[in-house]
Backbone as CSV, one residue per row, in Angstrom:
resi,resn,N_x,N_y,N_z,CA_x,CA_y,CA_z,C_x,C_y,C_z
1,MET,81.821,51.628,-77.430,82.370,50.755,-77.860,83.026,49.809,-76.686
2,ALA,83.874,50.600,-76.058,84.346,49.888,-75.060,83.655,49.153,-73.940
3,ASP,82.374,49.943,-73.560,81.521,48.955,-72.928,81.124,47.578,-73.747
4,ILE,80.702,47.696,-74.781,80.065,46.453,-75.450,81.476,45.176,-75.632
5,VAL,82.625,45.461,-76.049,83.515,44.470,-76.027,83.682,44.230,-74.770
6,ALA,83.563,44.740,-73.602,83.490,44.124,-71.972,82.540,43.265,-71.833
7,SER,81.349,43.756,-72.437,80.402,43.047,-72.155,80.530,41.212,-72.838
8,LEU,80.515,41.831,-74.201,81.097,40.368,-75.007,82.104,39.687,-74.341
9,ARG,83.245,40.433,-73.261,84.123,39.432,-73.255,83.964,38.422,-71.995
10,VAL,83.041,39.249,-71.192,82.644,38.774,-69.596,81.711,37.270,-70.182
11,LEU,80.649,37.830,-71.289,79.810,36.401,-71.453,80.491,35.710,-72.972
12,ALA,81.278,35.808,-73.055,82.030,34.849,-74.091,82.731,33.667,-73.759
13,ASP,82.215,33.190,-72.371,82.720,32.079,-71.826,82.216,31.503,-71.048
14,ALA,82.394,29.891,-71.356,80.986,28.816,-71.257,80.708,28.857,-70.156
15,THR,82.150,28.874,-69.345,81.835,28.613,-68.119,80.846,29.693,-67.541
16,ARG,80.906,30.618,-67.850,80.107,32.404,-67.142,78.679,32.153,-67.602
17,ILE,78.380,31.562,-68.722,77.170,31.568,-69.514,76.094,30.344,-68.685
18,ARG,76.967,29.334,-68.255,76.852,28.277,-67.273,76.248,28.825,-66.075
19,LEU,76.824,29.741,-65.460,76.729,30.280,-64.236,75.282,31.011,-64.368
20,VAL,75.139,31.991,-65.380,74.717,32.886,-65.417,72.925,32.277,-65.652
21,ALA,72.740,30.862,-66.787,72.032,30.135,-66.695,71.319,29.993,-65.500
22,LEU,72.073,29.338,-64.549,71.488,28.748,-63.586,71.092,29.844,-62.365
23,LEU,71.748,30.989,-62.523,71.049,31.935,-61.635,70.419,32.974,-62.113
24,SER,69.715,32.641,-63.335,68.471,33.051,-63.967,67.311,32.413,-63.500
25,ARG,67.431,31.256,-63.017,66.510,30.715,-62.482,65.821,30.977,-60.988
26,ASP,67.230,31.130,-60.183,67.078,31.306,-58.585,68.586,31.517,-58.034
27,GLU,68.471,32.246,-57.072,69.268,32.673,-55.845,70.468,31.498,-55.503
28,LEU,71.380,31.359,-55.474,72.359,30.311,-54.998,73.264,30.726,-54.425
29,SER,74.118,29.691,-53.478,75.528,29.866,-53.046,76.656,29.156,-53.968
30,VAL,77.419,29.551,-53.232,78.656,28.888,-54.061,78.709,27.466,-53.726
31,ASN,78.153,26.958,-52.924,78.470,25.545,-52.364,77.141,25.003,-53.097
32,GLU,76.110,25.271,-53.258,75.181,24.731,-54.110,75.284,24.850,-56.073
33,MET,75.994,25.935,-56.118,76.619,25.717,-57.534,77.556,24.736,-57.973
34,GLN,78.389,24.280,-56.861,79.196,23.489,-56.718,78.869,22.058,-56.960
35,GLU,77.805,21.818,-55.959,77.016,20.315,-55.793,76.349,20.650,-57.209
36,ILE,76.044,21.660,-57.998,75.115,21.326,-58.914,76.161,21.095,-60.211
37,THR,77.112,21.766,-60.458,78.237,21.818,-61.840,79.462,20.967,-61.489
38,HIS,79.413,20.703,-59.923,80.977,19.785,-59.978,82.025,20.402,-60.300
39,MET,82.199,21.595,-60.419,83.407,22.274,-60.484,83.883,22.738,-58.854
40,GLY,84.913,23.325,-59.040,85.540,23.576,-58.273,85.343,25.077,-57.186
41,GLN,85.678,25.230,-56.002,85.021,26.339,-55.461,85.554,27.433,-55.959
42,SER,86.853,27.492,-55.846,87.462,28.890,-56.579,87.251,29.022,-57.789
43,ARG,87.117,28.296,-58.608,86.975,28.278,-60.275,85.532,29.112,-60.245
44,ILE,84.466,28.551,-59.422,83.380,29.222,-59.602,83.355,30.726,-59.052
45,SER,84.098,30.774,-58.028,84.537,32.189,-57.497,84.793,33.242,-58.266
46,THR,85.716,32.824,-58.993,86.322,33.688,-59.738,85.527,34.127,-60.978
47,HIS,84.738,33.294,-61.647,83.489,34.082,-62.670,82.465,34.494,-61.785
48,LEU,82.649,34.035,-60.850,81.033,35.053,-60.127,81.715,36.403,-59.708
49,GLY,82.963,36.464,-59.527,83.610,37.764,-59.196,83.621,38.619,-60.346
50,LEU,83.977,38.096,-61.597,83.953,38.868,-62.950,82.522,39.100,-63.332
51,LEU,81.469,38.515,-63.196,80.015,38.636,-63.430,79.705,40.010,-62.485
52,GLN,80.195,40.012,-61.323,79.558,40.751,-60.036,80.363,42.168,-60.603
53,LYS,81.450,41.927,-60.860,82.389,43.261,-61.199,82.024,44.039,-62.413
54,HIS,80.837,42.933,-63.160,80.609,43.947,-64.470,79.511,44.504,-64.320
55,GLY,78.790,44.089,-62.714,77.652,44.420,-62.729,76.302,43.650,-63.129
56,LEU,76.616,42.317,-63.366,75.524,41.570,-63.558,75.059,40.693,-62.826
57,LEU,75.658,40.706,-61.610,75.440,39.868,-60.197,75.397,40.801,-59.298
58,SER,74.418,40.410,-58.124,74.509,40.799,-56.641,74.535,39.712,-55.887
59,SER,75.212,40.374,-54.366,75.294,39.057,-53.615,74.646,39.424,-52.254
60,ARG,74.568,38.686,-51.135,73.988,38.753,-50.174,75.050,37.679,-49.077
61,ARG,74.957,37.958,-48.029,75.671,36.896,-46.962,74.481,36.232,-46.054
62,GLU,74.458,35.211,-45.639,73.859,34.553,-44.819,74.759,33.672,-43.818
63,GLY,74.939,34.476,-42.819,76.006,33.356,-42.044,77.032,32.971,-42.682
64,LYS,77.252,31.951,-42.877,78.770,32.013,-43.548,78.930,31.945,-45.210
65,ARG,77.365,31.805,-45.633,77.354,31.237,-46.888,77.181,32.879,-47.637
66,VAL,77.268,32.833,-48.765,77.414,33.888,-49.879,76.257,33.506,-51.052
67,PHE,75.252,34.032,-51.140,74.196,33.745,-52.237,74.529,35.131,-53.117
68,TYR,74.601,34.437,-54.275,74.722,34.933,-55.339,73.119,35.318,-56.454
69,LYS,72.626,36.400,-56.904,71.335,36.565,-57.900,71.828,37.150,-59.057
70,LEU,71.459,36.862,-60.101,71.472,37.918,-61.519,70.738,38.852,-61.310
71,LEU,70.963,40.040,-61.647,70.541,41.166,-61.533,69.446,40.914,-62.831
72,ASP,67.889,41.652,-62.328,66.884,42.131,-62.994,67.350,43.531,-64.278
73,LEU,68.159,43.118,-65.269,68.326,44.404,-66.284,67.196,44.517,-67.163
74,LYS,66.752,45.855,-67.299,65.264,45.874,-68.106,65.625,46.374,-69.090
75,LYS,66.792,46.943,-69.415,67.117,47.088,-70.870,68.119,47.667,-71.222
76,GLY,69.354,47.825,-72.377,70.536,48.511,-72.675,71.218,47.066,-73.230
77,THR,72.689,47.462,-73.661,73.515,46.327,-73.952,73.193,45.221,-73.022
78,ASP,74.094,45.832,-72.037,73.991,44.338,-71.190,73.016,43.404,-71.093
79,LYS,71.907,43.978,-71.383,70.257,43.055,-70.948,70.348,42.364,-72.351
80,SER,70.749,42.990,-73.767,70.460,42.276,-74.716,71.543,41.214,-74.824
81,LEU,72.916,41.343,-74.485,73.911,40.536,-74.732,73.484,39.163,-73.718
82,LEU,72.811,39.677,-72.367,72.624,38.657,-71.495,71.745,37.642,-72.159
83,ASP,70.773,38.395,-72.771,69.547,37.414,-73.170,70.378,36.354,-74.276
84,ILE,71.064,36.754,-74.942,71.532,36.073,-76.386,72.359,34.883,-75.251
85,ALA,72.890,35.200,-74.059,73.935,34.003,-73.415,73.077,33.286,-72.818
86,LEU,71.661,33.218,-72.445,70.656,32.834,-71.711,70.482,31.730,-72.734
87,GLU,70.173,32.015,-74.094,69.406,31.291,-75.184,70.588,30.285,-75.509
88,GLY,72.039,30.967,-75.395,73.033,29.979,-76.085,73.772,28.940,-74.872
89,ALA,73.094,29.119,-73.843,73.312,28.493,-72.851,72.417,26.766,-72.958
90,ARG,71.501,27.077,-73.942,70.593,25.866,-74.264,71.567,24.649,-74.916
91,GLY,72.419,25.289,-75.455,73.296,24.619,-76.577,74.304,23.925,-75.914
92,LEU,74.383,24.281,-74.386,75.739,23.857,-73.608,75.542,22.275,-73.291
93,GLU,76.698,21.749,-73.387,76.612,20.549,-72.950,76.323,19.873,-71.555
94,ASP,76.361,20.692,-70.633,75.967,20.607,-69.389,74.860,21.170,-69.317
95,PHE,74.098,21.834,-69.797,72.340,22.401,-69.573,71.399,21.532,-69.123
96,GLU,71.794,20.109,-69.416,70.165,19.527,-68.868,70.667,18.717,-67.597
97,SER,72.419,18.441,-67.638,72.255,17.947,-65.790,72.060,19.068,-65.099
98,ASP,72.632,20.218,-65.562,72.635,21.194,-64.650,71.162,21.754,-64.332
99,ARG,70.046,21.590,-65.398,69.045,21.933,-65.182,68.323,20.968,-64.016
100,ILE,69.082,19.151,-64.110,68.410,18.475,-63.345,68.761,18.721,-61.741
101,ASN,69.791,18.956,-61.635,70.629,18.778,-60.436,70.218,20.388,-59.593
102,LEU,69.903,21.610,-60.559,68.968,22.664,-59.984,67.871,22.650,-59.125
103,LYS,67.056,21.763,-59.801,66.121,21.507,-59.774,65.857,20.705,-58.105
104,ARG,66.872,19.295,-58.374,66.673,18.770,-56.590,67.359,19.457,-55.691
105,ILE,68.072,20.604,-56.277,69.311,21.640,-54.871,67.749,22.188,-54.715
106,LEU,66.910,22.722,-55.564,66.143,23.945,-54.734,65.074,22.866,-53.991
107,ASP,64.251,21.698,-54.118,63.399,20.819,-53.582,63.843,20.633,-52.367
108,ARG,65.505,20.420,-52.370,66.332,19.895,-51.132,66.042,21.136,-49.983
109,ARG,65.968,22.416,-50.688,65.800,23.532,-49.821,64.416,23.443,-48.711
110,GLU,63.360,22.981,-49.375,61.978,22.802,-48.527,62.225,21.784,-47.663
111,ASP,63.055,20.718,-47.435,63.106,19.737,-46.460,64.427,20.070,-45.246
112,GLN,63.752,20.829,-44.617,64.667,21.257,-43.578,64.992,20.379,-42.305
113,ALA,64.443,19.026,-42.069,64.784,18.014,-41.687,66.197,17.587,-42.034
114,LYS,66.054,17.677,-43.591,67.512,16.867,-43.842,68.714,17.700,-43.785
115,VAL,68.412,18.971,-43.982,69.396,20.558,-43.629,69.799,19.963,-41.771
116,TYR,68.863,19.709,-40.778,69.157,19.689,-39.834,70.413,18.182,-39.651
117,PHE,69.789,17.263,-39.945,70.239,16.124,-40.379,71.752,16.128,-40.621
118,ASN,72.090,17.027,-41.615,73.720,16.944,-42.288,74.109,18.020,-40.981
119,GLN,74.074,18.888,-40.392,74.309,19.534,-39.369,74.577,18.932,-38.089
120,VAL,73.833,18.088,-37.898,73.926,16.900,-36.533,75.256,15.841,-37.164
121,ALA,75.205,15.665,-38.283,76.090,14.744,-38.539,77.694,15.284,-38.694
122,GLY,77.608,16.350,-38.933,78.672,17.633,-39.145,79.270,17.392,-37.635
123,ARG,78.427,17.455,-36.572,78.620,17.931,-35.487,79.275,16.517,-34.426
124,PHE,78.798,15.174,-35.067,78.894,14.088,-34.457,80.306,13.529,-34.026
125,ASP,81.265,13.875,-34.603,82.841,13.361,-34.294,83.542,14.393,-33.952
126,ARG,82.943,15.520,-33.261,84.022,16.368,-32.661,84.412,16.370,-31.493
127,SER,83.431,15.465,-31.028,83.947,14.928,-29.077,84.065,13.747,-28.941
128,TYR,84.812,13.204,-28.483,84.303,11.478,-27.997,83.524,11.895,-26.480
129,GLY,82.715,10.465,-26.669,81.626,10.327,-25.837,81.461,8.777,-25.677
130,PRO,81.875,8.346,-24.407,81.781,6.824,-24.315,80.737,5.919,-25.059
131,GLY,80.782,5.321,-25.659,79.259,4.395,-26.353,78.579,5.349,-27.223
132,ARG,79.349,6.363,-27.741,78.653,7.327,-28.777,79.068,6.829,-30.106
133,SER,78.657,6.097,-30.886,79.228,5.578,-32.115,78.021,5.660,-33.461
134,TRP,78.236,5.946,-34.414,77.246,5.157,-35.291,76.816,3.799,-35.653
135,GLN,78.026,2.997,-35.368,77.578,1.630,-34.933,76.279,1.522,-34.013
136,ALA,76.101,2.260,-32.824,75.127,2.073,-31.966,73.859,2.712,-32.022
137,PHE,74.042,3.997,-33.110,73.375,4.743,-33.615,72.307,3.871,-34.309
138,GLY,73.100,3.124,-35.746,72.308,2.227,-36.341,71.993,1.055,-35.888
139,HIS,72.212,0.699,-35.051,71.436,-0.506,-34.176,69.922,-0.092,-33.716
140,LEU,70.162,1.153,-32.920,68.867,1.812,-32.597,68.045,1.996,-33.989
141,LEU,68.645,2.523,-34.793,67.624,3.175,-36.381,66.819,1.778,-36.483
142,LEU,67.841,0.561,-36.571,67.137,-0.400,-37.246,65.880,-1.237,-36.558
143,ARG,66.086,-0.913,-35.249,65.123,-1.497,-34.833,63.733,-1.031,-34.705
144,LEU,63.912,0.430,-35.484,62.791,0.877,-35.501,62.091,0.930,-37.025
145,ILE,62.412,-0.080,-37.650,62.142,-0.462,-39.229,60.819,-1.270,-38.721
146,PRO,59.659,-0.810,-39.302,58.608,-1.593,-39.335,58.454,-2.974,-40.301
147,LYS,57.427,-3.695,-39.814,57.579,-5.071,-40.256,57.318,-5.252,-41.837
148,LEU,58.140,-4.863,-42.767,57.954,-4.886,-43.997,58.862,-5.990,-44.889
149,ASP,58.411,-6.098,-45.666,59.226,-6.970,-46.693,60.037,-6.440,-47.278
150,ILE,61.224,-6.871,-47.400,62.544,-6.260,-48.165,63.415,-6.899,-49.040
151,ALA,63.841,-6.511,-49.904,64.872,-7.003,-51.085,66.114,-6.297,-51.015
152,ASP,67.140,-6.836,-50.731,68.538,-6.446,-50.897,69.258,-6.945,-52.037
153,LEU,69.072,-5.915,-53.039,69.822,-6.349,-54.388,71.309,-5.904,-54.741
154,GLY,72.126,-7.298,-54.494,73.285,-7.090,-54.594,74.285,-7.246,-53.234
155,SER,73.706,-8.031,-52.556,73.883,-8.345,-51.000,75.240,-8.949,-50.706
156,GLY,75.962,-9.243,-51.839,77.006,-10.061,-51.222,76.634,-11.043,-50.039
157,GLU,77.691,-10.983,-49.108,78.100,-11.961,-48.023,76.620,-11.721,-47.279
158,GLY,75.929,-10.891,-47.466,74.264,-10.417,-46.594,74.705,-9.506,-45.097
159,LEU,75.649,-8.915,-45.005,75.926,-8.249,-43.969,74.417,-7.334,-43.335
160,LEU,74.259,-6.653,-44.711,73.265,-5.817,-44.224,71.762,-6.068,-44.364
161,SER,71.908,-7.229,-45.002,70.658,-8.006,-44.904,70.144,-8.971,-43.761
162,GLU,71.038,-9.075,-42.768,71.124,-9.651,-41.682,70.470,-8.336,-40.340
163,LEU,71.318,-7.076,-40.963,70.727,-6.318,-39.940,69.379,-6.082,-39.962
164,LEU,69.008,-5.856,-41.432,67.261,-5.475,-41.720,66.476,-6.647,-41.236
165,ALA,67.340,-8.000,-41.238,66.053,-8.826,-40.831,65.788,-9.105,-39.451
166,MET,66.906,-8.271,-38.640,66.312,-7.724,-37.379,64.817,-7.609,-36.838
167,SER,64.416,-6.639,-37.822,63.103,-5.494,-37.520,62.299,-6.340,-38.742
168,ALA,62.676,-6.513,-40.054,61.821,-6.649,-40.990,60.938,-8.088,-41.142
169,LYS,59.813,-7.861,-41.773,58.604,-8.727,-41.775,59.629,-10.075,-42.584
170,SER,60.251,-9.729,-43.720,61.090,-10.840,-44.656,62.239,-10.008,-44.993
171,VAL,63.115,-10.491,-45.575,64.117,-9.857,-45.828,64.932,-10.973,-47.251
172,ILE,64.658,-10.383,-48.527,65.145,-11.209,-49.538,66.465,-10.712,-50.080
173,ALA,67.525,-11.343,-49.999,68.829,-11.145,-50.353,69.248,-11.734,-51.838
174,VAL,69.754,-10.973,-52.939,69.985,-11.322,-54.285,71.579,-10.899,-54.398
175,ASP,71.839,-11.888,-54.844,73.578,-11.898,-55.129,73.799,-12.541,-56.764
176,ASN,74.671,-12.172,-57.343,74.841,-12.892,-58.373,76.168,-14.047,-58.177
177,SER,76.769,-14.314,-57.359,77.770,-15.036,-56.828,77.185,-16.233,-56.262
178,GLN,77.090,-17.370,-56.596,76.208,-18.436,-55.996,77.178,-18.606,-54.636
179,SER,78.566,-18.629,-54.185,79.359,-18.467,-53.354,78.894,-17.951,-52.326
180,MET,78.801,-16.232,-52.453,78.255,-15.628,-51.814,76.954,-16.243,-51.181
181,VAL,75.835,-16.270,-51.962,74.668,-16.959,-51.772,74.538,-18.060,-50.811
182,ASP,75.462,-18.730,-50.867,75.895,-20.114,-49.830,76.542,-19.582,-48.792
183,PHE,77.386,-18.895,-48.861,77.696,-18.348,-47.397,77.069,-17.573,-46.869
184,GLY,76.146,-16.441,-47.094,75.149,-16.066,-46.466,74.305,-16.887,-45.954
185,ALA,73.749,-17.815,-46.747,72.491,-18.609,-46.155,72.686,-19.820,-45.113
186,ARG,74.518,-19.877,-45.182,74.877,-20.253,-43.954,75.086,-19.740,-42.695
187,LYS,75.463,-18.235,-43.039,75.237,-17.541,-41.889,74.008,-17.295,-41.000
188,ALA,73.266,-16.907,-41.662,71.834,-17.144,-41.062,70.973,-18.011,-40.558
189,LYS,71.896,-19.118,-40.978,71.240,-20.447,-40.415,71.905,-20.250,-38.936
190,GLU,73.308,-20.150,-39.490,73.979,-20.666,-37.876,73.269,-19.502,-36.748
191,ASN,73.329,-18.227,-37.260,72.284,-17.203,-36.383,71.024,-16.932,-35.881
192,LYS,70.345,-18.458,-36.640,69.047,-18.556,-36.508,68.065,-17.418,-37.218
193,ILE,68.286,-16.846,-38.489,67.597,-15.918,-38.792,66.738,-16.232,-39.707
194,ARG,65.661,-16.381,-39.306,64.635,-17.290,-40.489,63.819,-16.661,-41.286
195,ASN,64.106,-15.324,-40.931,63.151,-14.281,-41.992,64.006,-13.862,-43.048
196,LEU,65.027,-14.520,-43.577,66.317,-13.826,-44.421,65.851,-15.187,-45.898
197,ASP,66.018,-14.806,-46.774,65.850,-15.536,-48.209,67.137,-15.492,-48.658
198,PHE,67.838,-15.920,-48.946,69.578,-15.827,-50.160,68.750,-16.657,-51.426
199,ARG,68.794,-15.656,-52.406,68.649,-15.915,-53.768,69.699,-15.691,-54.762
200,GLN,70.239,-16.542,-55.480,71.292,-16.732,-56.981,70.409,-15.582,-57.938
201,GLY,71.228,-14.516,-58.342,70.519,-14.207,-59.562,71.523,-12.664,-59.567
202,ASP,70.933,-11.908,-60.807,71.789,-10.725,-61.038,70.144,-9.701,-60.997
203,ILE,70.986,-8.813,-60.326,70.110,-7.434,-60.137,69.180,-6.696,-60.957
204,MET,69.758,-7.251,-62.411,69.264,-6.527,-63.517,67.916,-7.513,-63.818
205,GLN,67.947,-8.821,-63.449,66.446,-9.370,-63.479,66.704,-10.200,-62.144
206,PRO,66.129,-9.663,-60.946,66.167,-10.231,-59.803,64.819,-11.382,-59.739
207,PRO,65.109,-12.670,-59.069,64.415,-13.789,-58.841,63.444,-13.370,-57.799
208,ILE,62.368,-12.603,-58.037,61.583,-11.771,-57.294,60.355,-11.820,-57.931
209,ASP,58.855,-11.925,-57.248,58.022,-11.541,-57.827,57.122,-10.723,-58.085
210,ASP,56.853,-9.738,-58.852,56.219,-8.683,-59.463,55.539,-8.271,-57.972
211,GLN,55.752,-6.980,-57.760,54.941,-6.224,-56.744,54.735,-6.959,-55.192
212,SER,55.867,-7.810,-55.140,56.333,-8.419,-53.425,56.750,-8.084,-52.280
213,VAL,57.474,-6.427,-52.462,58.310,-6.187,-51.579,57.877,-4.964,-51.380
214,ASP,57.836,-4.519,-50.061,58.085,-2.873,-49.627,58.750,-1.977,-50.053
215,VAL,60.229,-2.559,-49.832,61.507,-1.789,-49.882,62.417,-2.604,-50.708
216,VAL,63.256,-1.668,-51.454,64.346,-2.140,-52.349,65.299,-1.483,-51.767
217,VAL,66.539,-2.207,-51.804,67.559,-1.941,-51.339,68.672,-1.838,-52.213
218,LEU,69.484,-1.260,-52.893,71.136,-1.578,-53.747,72.184,-0.488,-53.159
219,SER,72.695,-1.312,-52.265,73.671,-0.715,-51.353,75.207,-0.747,-52.435
220,GLN,75.718,0.046,-52.670,76.787,-0.330,-53.512,77.104,-1.262,-54.447
221,ALA,75.519,-1.493,-55.031,75.773,-2.649,-56.229,75.255,-1.868,-57.432
222,LEU,74.755,-0.907,-57.405,74.276,-0.130,-59.225,75.731,-0.216,-59.759
223,HIS,76.634,0.309,-59.093,77.830,0.288,-60.494,78.342,-1.076,-60.858
224,HIS,78.099,-1.930,-60.021,78.430,-3.280,-60.811,77.574,-3.958,-62.032
225,ALA,76.205,-3.035,-62.139,75.397,-3.669,-63.118,75.914,-3.488,-64.370
226,LYS,75.813,-4.016,-65.137,76.243,-3.762,-66.869,75.038,-2.652,-67.180
227,ASP,73.911,-2.614,-66.963,73.020,-1.620,-67.429,72.440,-1.328,-65.818
228,PRO,72.840,-0.348,-65.402,71.797,0.019,-64.184,70.332,0.455,-63.916
229,ALA,70.546,1.406,-65.396,68.739,1.417,-66.006,67.923,0.125,-66.035
230,VAL,68.455,-0.842,-66.143,67.240,-2.084,-66.297,67.323,-2.568,-65.025
231,ALA,68.326,-2.438,-63.869,67.969,-2.868,-62.820,66.923,-2.055,-61.805
232,LEU,67.213,-0.752,-62.489,66.090,0.330,-61.426,64.608,0.064,-62.014
233,LYS,64.760,-0.348,-63.171,63.177,-1.033,-63.864,62.774,-1.923,-62.977
234,SER,63.980,-3.276,-63.020,63.408,-4.042,-62.035,63.071,-3.820,-60.635
235,ALA,63.699,-3.106,-60.007,63.349,-2.496,-58.613,62.160,-2.284,-58.403
236,PHE,61.566,-1.320,-59.731,60.331,-0.886,-59.916,59.119,-2.096,-59.847
237,ARG,59.908,-2.733,-60.721,58.735,-3.964,-61.010,58.178,-4.573,-59.678
238,ILE,59.111,-5.295,-58.865,59.016,-5.997,-58.263,58.442,-5.181,-56.234
239,LEU,58.192,-4.249,-56.689,57.872,-3.082,-55.747,56.282,-3.178,-55.022
240,ARG,55.579,-3.278,-54.649,54.516,-2.909,-54.506,54.010,-1.129,-54.441
241,PRO,52.808,-0.923,-54.796,52.190,0.219,-54.747,52.809,0.981,-53.332
242,GLY,53.379,2.291,-53.280,53.763,2.590,-51.794,54.888,2.428,-51.177
243,GLY,55.700,1.458,-52.462,56.785,1.026,-51.707,58.348,1.907,-51.828
244,ASN,59.249,1.868,-51.461,60.372,2.812,-51.529,61.644,1.953,-52.171
245,LEU,62.346,2.753,-52.973,63.541,2.215,-53.165,64.717,3.131,-52.505
246,MET,65.794,2.427,-52.402,66.869,3.262,-51.439,67.802,2.734,-52.341
247,VAL,68.976,3.695,-52.780,70.353,3.582,-53.591,71.390,3.989,-52.553
248,LEU,72.497,3.214,-52.294,73.459,4.064,-51.704,74.888,3.599,-52.968
249,ASP,75.213,4.718,-53.449,75.813,4.301,-54.565,77.310,5.577,-54.455
250,LEU,77.857,5.429,-55.189,79.333,6.158,-55.435,78.762,7.312,-56.299
251,LEU,79.264,8.536,-55.962,79.387,9.776,-57.042,80.490,9.337,-58.197
252,GLN,80.269,9.965,-59.066,81.271,10.034,-60.383,82.552,10.193,-59.982
253,HIS,83.553,9.400,-60.159,85.054,9.622,-59.639,85.460,9.546,-61.110
254,ASP,87.350,9.471,-61.005,87.921,9.335,-62.166,89.097,8.267,-61.545
255,PHE,88.616,7.438,-60.583,89.869,6.336,-59.796,89.403,5.225,-61.329
256,GLU,90.331,5.491,-62.217,90.243,4.326,-62.917,90.507,2.835,-62.701
257,GLU,91.300,2.878,-61.253,91.811,1.705,-60.616,90.882,0.869,-60.104
258,ALA,89.773,1.543,-59.632,88.539,0.902,-59.252,88.043,-0.261,-60.315
259,LYS,87.971,-0.366,-61.640,87.853,-1.443,-62.067,88.620,-2.775,-61.902
260,ALA,89.749,-2.684,-61.991,90.728,-3.790,-61.542,90.675,-3.933,-59.900
261,LEU,90.659,-3.533,-59.117,90.388,-3.573,-57.837,89.416,-4.062,-57.367
262,TYR,88.303,-3.182,-57.793,87.118,-4.062,-57.010,86.140,-4.391,-58.066
263,GLY,86.621,-4.616,-59.517,85.390,-5.228,-60.587,84.305,-4.331,-60.711
264,ASP,84.786,-2.936,-60.674,83.587,-1.712,-60.834,83.166,-1.924,-62.268
265,VAL,81.975,-1.668,-63.012,81.715,-1.367,-64.042,81.556,-0.009,-64.358
266,TRP,80.797,0.619,-63.360,80.806,2.006,-63.869,81.471,2.580,-62.951
267,MET,82.198,3.739,-62.985,82.732,4.455,-62.075,81.759,5.732,-61.391
268,GLY,80.669,5.373,-60.913,79.992,6.103,-60.081,78.847,6.660,-61.104
269,PHE,78.007,7.832,-60.066,77.209,7.803,-61.347,77.040,9.590,-60.745
270,GLU,76.666,10.066,-61.759,76.402,11.818,-61.835,74.760,11.712,-61.154
271,GLU,74.565,12.864,-60.507,73.131,13.028,-59.761,71.616,12.821,-61.102
272,SER,72.025,13.730,-61.985,71.457,13.731,-62.947,71.331,12.509,-63.599
273,LEU,71.959,11.861,-64.095,71.802,10.417,-64.900,71.066,9.432,-63.550
274,LEU,71.238,9.734,-62.634,70.101,8.549,-61.628,68.616,9.040,-62.082
275,GLN,68.862,10.518,-61.674,67.253,11.361,-61.697,66.971,10.847,-63.082
276,LYS,67.649,10.258,-64.111,66.750,10.538,-65.736,66.607,8.798,-65.321
277,TRP,67.127,8.413,-64.893,67.163,6.409,-64.866,65.676,6.240,-64.224
278,LEU,65.572,6.962,-62.947,64.747,6.791,-62.007,63.187,7.501,-62.442
279,GLU,63.080,8.651,-63.088,62.188,8.839,-63.205,61.779,7.736,-64.660
280,LYS,62.718,7.571,-65.755,62.207,6.909,-66.517,61.404,5.705,-66.279
281,ALA,62.194,4.443,-64.878,61.494,3.847,-64.364,60.173,3.845,-64.040
282,GLY,60.114,4.755,-63.920,58.613,5.205,-63.170,58.397,5.827,-61.967
283,PHE,59.624,6.174,-60.850,59.447,6.637,-59.980,59.134,7.632,-59.777
284,ALA,58.382,8.347,-58.550,58.268,9.896,-58.140,58.817,10.086,-56.645
285,GLN,58.576,11.107,-56.261,59.218,12.072,-55.315,60.929,11.488,-54.780
286,ILE,61.591,11.973,-56.119,62.854,11.448,-55.965,63.861,12.433,-55.389
287,GLU,64.526,11.749,-54.756,65.663,12.511,-53.823,67.127,12.014,-54.257
288,ILE,68.100,13.068,-54.333,69.566,12.367,-54.794,70.529,13.274,-53.946
289,GLU,71.518,13.190,-52.861,72.009,13.859,-52.303,73.187,12.987,-51.930
290,ALA,74.114,13.857,-51.993,75.682,13.483,-51.596,75.752,13.273,-49.831
291,VAL,76.087,12.131,-49.382,75.785,11.818,-47.996,77.078,12.028,-47.264
292,ALA,78.375,11.507,-47.795,79.481,10.792,-47.567,80.536,11.164,-48.690
293,LYS,81.718,11.781,-47.725,82.758,11.621,-48.220,84.035,11.217,-47.827
294,GLU,84.923,10.263,-48.348,85.836,9.779,-47.701,87.082,10.586,-47.627
295,ALA,87.784,10.350,-46.268,88.879,11.474,-46.022,90.402,11.230,-46.477
296,GLU,90.358,9.783,-46.813,91.411,9.226,-47.685,91.147,9.558,-48.763
297,PRO,92.740,9.790,-50.057,92.406,9.665,-51.128,92.069,8.362,-51.854
298,PRO,90.994,8.097,-52.807,91.014,9.077,-53.734,89.607,9.718,-53.291
299,HIS,89.057,10.294,-51.949,87.906,10.697,-51.790,86.756,10.337,-52.380
300,PHE,86.140,9.280,-52.311,84.975,8.391,-52.785,84.025,9.123,-52.157
301,GLN,83.028,9.654,-52.890,81.888,10.524,-52.173,80.554,9.627,-52.259
302,THR,79.437,9.299,-51.592,78.618,8.361,-51.527,77.400,9.051,-51.534
303,LEU,76.490,8.312,-52.495,75.361,9.260,-53.062,74.185,7.958,-52.339
304,LEU,73.131,9.339,-51.837,71.834,8.814,-51.055,70.861,8.804,-52.266
305,ALA,69.908,7.827,-52.804,68.984,8.035,-53.765,68.071,7.651,-53.300
306,THR,66.484,8.234,-52.863,65.201,7.944,-52.780,64.218,7.691,-53.618
307,ALA,63.245,6.877,-53.400,62.458,7.164,-54.516,61.084,6.729,-54.492
308,PHE,59.894,6.622,-54.831,58.948,6.187,-54.401,57.817,5.497,-55.494
309,LYS,57.139,4.708,-55.415,56.132,3.974,-56.226,54.887,4.201,-56.254
310,GLU,54.538,5.363,-56.792,52.758,5.489,-56.444,51.986,4.358,-56.907
C-alpha cells in the first residue's frame, strides 16, 4: 500500500504530469523542456528529480546537457497509474501548446545548420577583433539577397526597408503613420533609392496586390496589430506561390509598461500561438525560435518565425 500511495503522490502534481506527457513522446533535455513549457530550470529539475527517484525516468549525459527519458514500464501499479496520468494530461491547460512546441523542438533537431549558427553566435562577442561586428556582417549578408520583390509591413521610418533595397528588386514599405511614410519617402529620395516605395496603410490590410511579392517581413510590427492573425492572412495573400514570410517579434513577456511606453497592443507571443495562426493562414514549413535575449531588464526575448507559401 505504501508504494501505491507514493506513486499517487508523485503523479498527483500537474507539473509532473505535464513533464511526463512530454517525455512520453521523446527524450528531452532540461533546456528543451524549458523552451517548450517556459518554466524555470530549477523548477523543472526538481520535478524531474522526483520522477527519477521514483523510478519513472532514466537520464544520460551528452556533453554539458542531460537528457531524460520516460521508462517503458511493462506492467504493475506504476504502469497503470502512469497510463492514467498520461490520459489526464490531455485535460491540462497547456497540453495543446506543449504539443505544438514539442513538435517544433523535434523538427529543429534535424536542422544542424541552425544548431551550428547558434553556437557561432554564442562565440561571436567573446573576443574583440578590429572591424568584427554584427553591423558589418549584416551589410555583407544583405548583399547576398537575390533580386526579389519584398514587402516590409509595419516599416516605421524605413531603416530596414532601405537596407533591403540595397539588393532587392523592389521593396514596398507599409506603415499606418502618414508622418512615418512621408519621412521614409523623403529619406529614400535624398539617398536616391529608386526601388523603395512607401505606402500608408494597416498591416492587417496592406495596400499591396495579391500574389505580387516574394518575401514579406514583419519586424517588431505584429505586436502592434489589433488582430495579428488577420495580418498574417494578409501576408499570405500578397505572397506569390513559393514566397517566404519572416517575422521578428517579442516572445510573450509580463512587462505591462510596454503598452504605455511603446504603444504595444500585444505583450509578445507564445510560439505555439504563432504556430496556430500561421497554419490557419495557410503557411507551410513553419519554423519558430527564440534568437536573442536582452541582457538588461526586463530581458525581452526576440522570436524569429519563418514560413513558406506553397
